[in-house]
MARKOLTOR-218961 format. One line per field, with one value per residue: residue in one letter; x, y, z of N, C-alpha, C, CB in turn. Coordinates in steps of 0.05 Angstrom, whole numbers. Each point is the difference from the previous one (the first is absolute). Glycine has a CB too. Layout:
res: a/...
nX: X/...
nY: Y/...
nZ: Z/...
caX: X/...
caY: Y/...
caZ: Z/...
cX: X/...
cY: Y/...
cZ: Z/...
cbX: X/...
cbY: Y/...
cbZ: Z/...
//
This chain:
res: m/e/n/e/k/k/s/l/i/y/v/i/e/d/h/q/v/i/a/n/g/v/k/q/y/l/e/f/s/n/l/d/c/q/v/f/y/n/l/e/d/a/k/k/a/f/e/i/k/i/p/d/l/l/l/q/d/v/m/l/p/d/g/d/g/f/t/f/v/k/n/i/r/k/k/y/n/f/p/v/i/f/m/t/a/r/a/e/e/s/d/r/i/l/g/f/e/i/g/a/d/d/y/i/t/k/p/f/s/p/k/e/l/v/l/r/v/q/a/v/l/k/r/t/n/t/s/t/s/l/l/k/d/t/i/y/y/y/k/e/g/y/t/l/f/i/d/k/n/a/h/l/l/k/l/d/d/n/e/i/i/l/t/a/a/e/w/r/v/l/l/c/l/v/d/n/s/h/l/l/v/s/r/a/k/i/l/n/e/c/f/n/y/s/s/e/s/y/e/r/i/v/d/t/h/i/k/n/i/r/a/k/i/a/y/g/n/w/i/e/t/v/r/g/y/g/y/r/f/v/g/v/d/k/k/d/y/l
nX: 107/-24/-20/-2/-73/-27/-2/-66/9/-76/2/-55/30/-75/51/-10/82/11/-31/42/62/-12/-4/43/30/-26/27/62/-6/-30/-61/-53/-21/-70/2/-55/-24/-18/10/-36/43/7/-40/29/58/-25/-35/28/48/7/25/54/-22/-60/34/-71/0/-28/-67/-26/-34/-4/45/40/43/-43/-29/27/47/-59/-15/61/8/-13/53/63/56/-4/21/-60/24/-37/15/-24/0/21/65/-36/62/-50/20/55/-41/-33/47/31/-65/-2/78/33/38/9/-42/17/-11/1/63/4/64/-69/64/-30/-51/45/15/-64/-5/46/0/-50/28/79/-29/-24/34/44/-24/32/57/2/-62/31/-13/-44/29/-69/-14/-18/-19/-32/3/27/41/32/-5/56/-8/49/-43/-55/11/-3/-17/-27/-4/6/-10/0/45/25/-40/76/-7/38/4/11/46/36/-14/-10/59/19/-7/22/77/-3/-46/4/21/-51/-36/-3/-80/49/-20/-52/27/26/-23/-35/2/64/-9/65/-75/38/-40/-11/5/-50/23/29/-45/-30/48/-25/-57/-8/23/-26/-46/33/15/-73/48/52/25/-5/25/29/-12/62/-74/38/9/-48/-29/27/-7/-25/2/34/23/-41/74/-14/-70/48
nY: 355/45/-34/-72/10/-17/-59/24/-62/-3/-24/-32/2/-18/2/71/-37/-10/57/20/-50/17/66/1/-20/45/43/-32/-11/78/-25/37/-39/11/-44/-17/8/-20/-31/77/46/-36/28/64/-13/-16/66/56/-54/-59/-18/12/-48/-25/-5/-65/-5/-48/33/42/34/4/-84/-44/29/-35/52/57/-21/-56/30/25/-31/44/64/-14/-35/50/-47/-40/4/-47/41/-61/-3/-23/-30/-47/14/22/54/3/-25/58/43/5/2/53/27/-43/22/-48/-37/47/-52/51/-45/36/14/58/-16/-51/42/45/-56/-16/50/-2/-55/14/67/-51/-37/67/26/-43/-40/37/-4/-57/0/-17/46/-11/-66/-3/-45/-10/-60/-36/66/31/64/-27/73/-1/76/-37/59/-26/-34/-17/-56/2/-75/48/46/-34/29/-43/41/-9/-2/45/-59/4/38/-77/-61/30/23/-83/-43/47/-32/-70/22/-63/27/-51/46/-50/-3/28/31/16/5/30/21/0/5/21/-83/-26/-38/-43/19/36/-49/4/70/-42/-35/54/7/-48/6/61/-11/-61/53/53/-21/-34/1/-72/-38/66/-52/-65/-20/-9/-48/19/46/29/1/-3/72/-42/51/-25/45/32/-21/-73/16/18
nZ: 228/32/-54/0/-22/62/-52/-2/42/-35/62/-49/61/35/42/8/-6/-54/-20/10/-17/-71/10/14/-44/-29/31/-7/-61/-6/-7/-7/28/-14/70/-52/80/-78/-59/-2/3/-48/-35/18/-23/-65/-25/-5/-24/-33/77/-20/31/8/64/-7/89/-36/47/-14/43/-60/3/17/4/-51/-24/13/-21/-52/-7/0/-50/-27/17/13/-22/58/8/27/59/3/51/29/70/-64/6/-26/-23/-11/9/-48/-61/1/-5/-44/-1/0/-24/64/-8/65/27/54/30/51/39/-62/63/25/-34/-28/-16/-24/-49/-22/-11/-30/-43/-18/13/-39/-43/-10/-27/-33/-20/-49/15/-66/-67/-52/-2/26/-9/-49/45/-63/51/-58/-66/58/-24/70/-42/51/3/34/0/14/18/-88/17/-71/11/-58/4/77/35/5/76/14/67/-6/-16/-63/1/42/-10/-57/0/12/-73/-43/26/-21/-79/-2/68/10/42/48/16/28/-26/17/50/-8/-37/45/56/22/3/3/31/-46/40/-54/-54/22/-26/-63/-5/0/-57/-54/-6/-26/-45/-5/19/-49/-54/-12/-46/10/31/42/31/-19/62/-4/31/45/-10/11/-42/-79/-3/-43/-25/-59/10/-49/-19/-2/-24/-51
caX: -10/-32/-10/2/-18/1/-22/-14/-5/-17/11/-30/11/-13/7/4/19/25/-7/12/32/9/6/23/24/2/2/28/25/-8/-14/-31/-10/-30/-11/-28/-3/-23/7/-19/30/20/-20/-1/27/14/-12/15/28/9/26/13/4/-18/11/-31/4/-11/-18/-18/-30/-37/9/27/25/8/-17/9/18/-15/-19/18/12/-15/-3/24/24/25/16/-14/13/-17/16/-26/0/-1/19/3/13/-21/-14/23/-9/-23/7/9/-23/-22/21/21/25/10/-17/8/-21/-3/11/24/30/-12/22/-1/-22/11/27/-27/-6/11/7/-20/-14/21/-8/-25/15/10/-7/2/26/25/-17/4/-25/-33/13/-16/11/-24/-3/-27/-20/-14/22/-11/9/7/12/22/5/-27/-12/-29/4/-32/2/-16/-5/-6/14/11/3/15/3/29/14/-4/27/20/12/3/25/20/-1/-2/29/26/-13/8/24/-10/14/4/-15/30/1/-25/4/24/-10/-19/-12/19/-2/26/-23/-20/-23/-18/-11/-32/-19/9/-25/-38/3/-2/-32/-12/2/-14/-36/-2/17/-21/2/19/26/25/15/1/11/28/-1/30/16/-11/-17/10/-12/-5/-14/22/5/-17/18/16/-34/-7
caY: 19/10/-1/-24/-10/-20/-29/10/-36/-1/-33/-13/-12/7/-2/36/-4/-8/24/28/-8/1/23/10/-14/4/32/10/-6/17/-6/4/-23/8/-28/-5/-30/-13/-7/8/31/-5/-3/28/18/-13/10/24/4/-27/-7/-14/-27/-5/-15/-2/-23/-21/6/16/-10/-2/-20/-11/19/-22/16/21/15/0/17/25/-26/-1/28/10/-24/7/-28/-4/-17/-5/-7/-17/-27/-23/-5/-36/-4/5/29/17/-11/11/18/6/3/8/35/17/4/-16/-15/5/-15/18/28/-5/33/18/6/-18/12/27/-5/-8/20/15/-18/-5/28/4/-22/17/21/-8/-23/16/25/-5/-14/0/11/-20/-29/-23/-35/-7/-17/-20/26/17/27/14/21/2/26/-8/30/5/-31/-6/-29/-2/-31/15/30/7/13/-33/14/-17/5/12/-32/-17/19/-8/-22/-1/20/-13/-17/16/16/-30/-14/-36/-19/-11/19/-16/9/21/27/17/5/28/36/11/-3/6/-20/-22/-28/-18/1/18/-9/-3/27/3/-19/18/30/-20/-9/34/11/-19/1/21/3/-31/-2/-4/-16/21/-8/-24/-14/-27/-11/2/28/30/13/5/13/-9/23/16/21/3/0/-17/-11/11
caZ: -2/13/-13/-14/5/24/-3/21/11/10/24/17/22/21/31/-5/5/-25/-11/2/3/-26/-5/19/-16/-32/0/13/-30/-15/-7/15/6/4/15/-3/22/-10/-20/-8/-10/-18/-32/-9/0/-24/-3/-7/-10/-8/12/-13/16/20/9/-4/16/-16/17/0/9/-25/-31/-5/-16/-22/-23/-18/-12/-25/-22/-12/-19/-36/-9/-3/8/14/17/15/21/32/18/7/20/1/-14/-15/-27/-16/-3/-14/-26/-10/0/-33/-23/-5/-12/10/-17/21/21/30/14/27/11/-29/3/-14/-24/-23/-15/-11/-27/-18/-15/-13/-20/-31/-20/-16/-27/-10/-20/-16/-17/-31/-3/-7/-20/-43/-17/2/-15/-10/-4/-12/7/-4/-13/17/0/37/-9/23/3/36/14/11/21/-20/-7/-13/-28/-19/5/15/31/19/17/14/30/-7/10/-25/-37/2/-10/-29/-21/12/-7/-40/4/-10/-11/-2/26/25/24/25/15/14/-17/3/27/5/-20/9/22/17/22/-17/20/-18/5/-10/-36/-6/-14/-24/-11/1/-12/-26/5/-11/-33/-29/3/-14/-27/0/-35/-6/23/-2/15/2/19/0/26/12/-1/-4/-10/-29/-23/-22/-22/-12/-1/-29/-17/-15/-14/-29
cX: -25/-19/-3/-31/-8/-26/-21/-10/-34/0/-31/18/-23/6/20/44/17/-9/26/39/6/2/21/23/-1/13/26/21/-13/-19/-28/-16/-29/-9/-29/-10/-19/0/-21/10/19/-10/3/31/10/-17/3/35/10/30/24/6/-16/8/-40/5/-27/-35/-10/-32/-27/17/31/17/5/-17/-2/22/-5/-6/17/15/-8/1/26/27/14/2/-18/13/-12/19/-18/13/5/26/4/17/-12/-8/29/1/-27/8/14/-26/-12/26/7/19/25/-27/15/-17/15/1/22/23/-20/28/8/-28/7/23/-17/-7/18/11/-17/-6/40/5/-23/9/34/6/-2/21/21/-11/3/-13/-23/1/-27/10/-19/1/-33/-23/-9/35/-7/20/11/14/6/-1/-20/-10/-28/1/-28/6/-21/-2/-12/26/-1/12/23/5/28/26/6/23/30/13/5/30/31/3/15/35/17/-20/8/23/-19/3/-15/-28/14/-2/-21/8/16/6/-21/-18/22/3/23/-10/-8/-23/-19/2/-23/-13/18/-14/-32/8/2/-32/-12/6/-1/-27/0/9/-13/3/31/15/19/28/-3/10/19/-10/25/21/-13/-8/26/-13/-2/-9/27/6/-1/27/12/-26/10/20
cY: 15/-9/-26/-5/-21/-26/3/-30/2/-29/-8/-19/11/-4/29/5/-9/15/19/-11/-3/29/6/-6/12/23/2/-4/16/-8/5/-18/5/-31/8/-21/-11/1/31/30/-3/11/30/18/-9/16/34/-8/-27/-4/-10/-24/-5/-19/-16/-25/-17/2/19/5/1/-19/-7/7/-11/21/30/4/-25/13/25/-1/10/31/9/-21/12/-22/-4/-8/-7/-7/-14/-17/-28/-13/-26/11/12/33/20/-12/21/30/23/-9/20/28/7/4/-8/-5/6/-14/12/-31/1/33/26/11/-20/6/28/-13/-14/20/9/-20/-4/23/3/-11/16/22/-2/-21/9/15/-21/-25/6/17/-25/-22/-17/-27/-10/-32/-9/26/11/25/3/27/6/32/-7/25/6/-11/-4/-23/-4/-29/13/31/3/-1/-20/20/-17/5/3/-25/-15/11/-12/-32/-2/17/-24/-34/10/3/-25/-17/-32/-3/-4/18/-10/17/21/22/16/6/21/27/8/8/0/-28/-23/-21/-10/-7/19/0/-8/34/0/-12/12/14/-14/-6/30/15/-20/8/28/11/-29/-3/-5/-1/22/-12/-31/-10/-27/-10/-13/18/28/4/14/27/-14/10/6/23/6/4/-27/-12/12/-12
cZ: 11/-23/-9/8/26/-12/20/9/6/17/-1/12/32/36/0/10/-25/-22/0/8/-34/-11/4/-10/-22/-3/7/-21/-21/-19/12/-2/15/10/-5/35/-16/-32/-22/-7/-22/-29/-1/-8/-33/-24/-16/-8/6/25/-13/8/21/24/15/27/-12/21/10/9/-17/-26/3/-17/-40/-29/-5/-18/-35/-16/-15/-26/-23/-7/6/3/13/15/30/20/23/30/27/25/-19/-15/-5/-26/-23/-6/-15/-33/-10/-3/-24/-20/-10/-4/19/-2/24/25/24/13/27/24/-27/14/-21/-20/-20/-13/-15/-23/-13/-14/-25/-26/-20/-6/-17/-29/-9/-19/-21/-11/-35/-12/-15/-34/-35/-3/3/-25/1/11/-17/15/-11/-11/18/5/32/-13/29/-3/32/18/12/10/-19/-11/-15/-20/-17/3/24/21/10/28/20/29/-8/0/-31/-19/13/0/-36/-22/9/-24/-34/5/0/-17/-13/14/25/35/19/17/29/-8/-4/22/6/-10/10/26/23/28/-12/21/-24/0/-19/-38/-9/-8/-26/-15/-2/-22/-36/-3/-4/-23/-19/2/-8/-29/0/-19/-3/25/10/18/6/28/-2/30/19/0/1/-24/-29/-16/-26/-27/-17/-7/-34/-26/-14/-11/-26/-16
cbX: 26/15/9/56/7/15/37/-13/56/-19/48/-49/60/-26/-1/-76/-19/12/-50/-61/1/-20/-33/-22/1/-41/-45/-11/17/38/37/0/50/-9/38/6/6/-26/14/-31/8/16/-43/-45/17/14/-11/-39/9/-20/-29/11/40/-29/70/-22/27/60/13/35/19/-34/-36/-18/32/-1/-25/-18/42/-8/-47/5/-4/-43/-49/-28/4/-1/60/-29/33/-41/33/-26/-39/-51/15/-58/15/-14/-41/33/17/-32/-5/58/-8/-56/-21/-16/-24/55/-20/18/-20/-41/-5/-47/71/-44/19/33/-29/-8/51/-17/-21/8/23/-22/-59/13/14/-24/-30/4/-29/-40/-5/31/-32/0/33/-36/58/-9/19/-1/42/11/-17/-52/-2/-4/-30/5/-29/45/25/-4/17/-7/34/-17/7/-25/-5/-49/-13/25/-50/17/-38/-17/-36/-54/-26/-12/-25/-59/-24/-13/-41/-61/-13/35/-15/-16/55/13/14/66/-30/34/27/-37/-7/18/11/10/-38/-11/-57/55/-27/27/19/6/37/-4/-17/38/30/-22/34/51/4/2/28/29/-19/-1/52/-34/-42/-11/5/-38/0/5/-39/54/-44/-10/28/26/-44/5/16/-4/-44/-1/25/-51/4/49/-48/-19
cbY: -16/48/41/-19/14/47/-35/54/-13/35/14/3/1/-7/-63/21/-5/-50/-8/33/-31/-46/7/-5/-43/-20/15/-13/-54/17/-22/39/-21/44/-14/0/14/14/-67/-35/10/-42/-45/-3/-2/-54/-40/29/52/4/-8/35/2/9/31/14/24/-37/-27/-5/14/69/28/-27/1/-63/-37/12/26/-16/-10/7/-42/-44/7/43/-28/49/13/-5/18/-26/40/-4/26/8/36/-31/-39/-49/-8/7/-57/-36/-30/-15/-30/-32/23/-3/45/22/-39/42/-50/55/-2/-26/-38/12/28/-39/-24/34/-4/-27/11/34/-17/-40/40/4/-54/-8/26/27/-20/4/38/8/2/-42/31/47/-2/26/-13/36/11/-46/-17/-48/29/-52/13/-59/37/-29/18/16/12/41/-16/65/-55/-43/10/-11/43/-48/24/-7/-27/51/-10/-6/73/43/-21/-3/73/31/-21/44/44/-9/49/-11/28/-45/44/-13/-46/-27/-20/-15/-42/-35/-8/-17/-25/60/10/29/21/-13/-14/31/-13/-49/38/7/-38/13/37/-25/-46/6/34/-46/-35/0/36/-1/39/16/-48/45/48/1/23/23/-5/-32/-28/17/7/-54/37/-22/28/-28/-1/32/40/-9/6/45
cbZ: -27/27/-1/2/-45/48/-14/-18/31/-35/46/-33/-33/-44/10/26/43/12/15/23/54/-4/4/36/18/-13/12/50/5/10/-15/-6/0/-43/43/-72/51/44/22/24/48/30/1/33/63/23/36/37/8/-66/31/-13/-10/-37/6/-66/48/-20/2/-26/40/4/-39/12/62/38/8/31/57/16/33/46/27/4/9/15/-34/1/-19/-27/-14/-34/-22/-55/38/4/15/12/17/20/54/50/15/22/40/9/16/26/-34/15/-37/-12/-30/-3/-33/-25/65/-63/-8/42/31/22/34/52/17/29/42/44/30/4/49/42/16/45/43/12/46/10/52/68/45/-22/-38/18/19/-40/46/-53/37/49/-35/30/-55/57/-45/13/-39/-24/-30/-19/65/-13/44/-4/30/-1/-45/-18/11/-49/-11/-41/33/26/53/6/-15/16/46/16/11/62/41/-15/30/52/-3/-47/-11/-36/-19/-2/-23/0/-20/-25/6/5/-47/-36/-26/-18/16/-19/47/-2/43/55/-4/41/47/10/21/55/53/8/39/42/10/0/45/43/-2/26/-17/-43/-29/-5/14/-49/13/-31/-22/-7/-26/29/57/-2/22/33/35/-8/51/29/26/28/42/13
//
């Protein structure tokens, strides 16, 4: 539809041929795209307008992409996809620890990149379409307030900021409360991944969520299988 709002993608990539190629494919796929060849210009753009998704290179002339995303994650929770030549598993894990929604290594197919962008945007835009009403959970005297539609999470009176990927993982566990949820199920439902080599990504996101929800053991580990959310629904608690 002509009047449909296009998603805005920021691309931070210092290699102009790659950056312009990505921009061309994104715009051909009906996405708005703005390219930045360094972090300083991108920082200025964030002060003016926030994107729907960020495509982030790691090795840049004026800084490190991992550090940049780690810093913006303190303020923003829009989806981030790293696109980088750093292909080691330790680098991928670091990217997800920082809060990435996906990680693609160079050289990559522009078509695959567009598909990954579209998949992350779809997961982000539809993650609340079938959600239940606001729910409270209790554990060890603490109250966890989850407003799924507003993407609002509070531990007692303290608001907790989750990344888009962390939200999907938490809601997957909450919607299967007190049931064992395998890493494979989380990978498939939250990231569209099926390979066992990516299961550490799940562990990384769980670690991040636990660190943010610091009081109360809300998520149990079932060793060798997966995780279980063990908060108690308000209606069952009272």
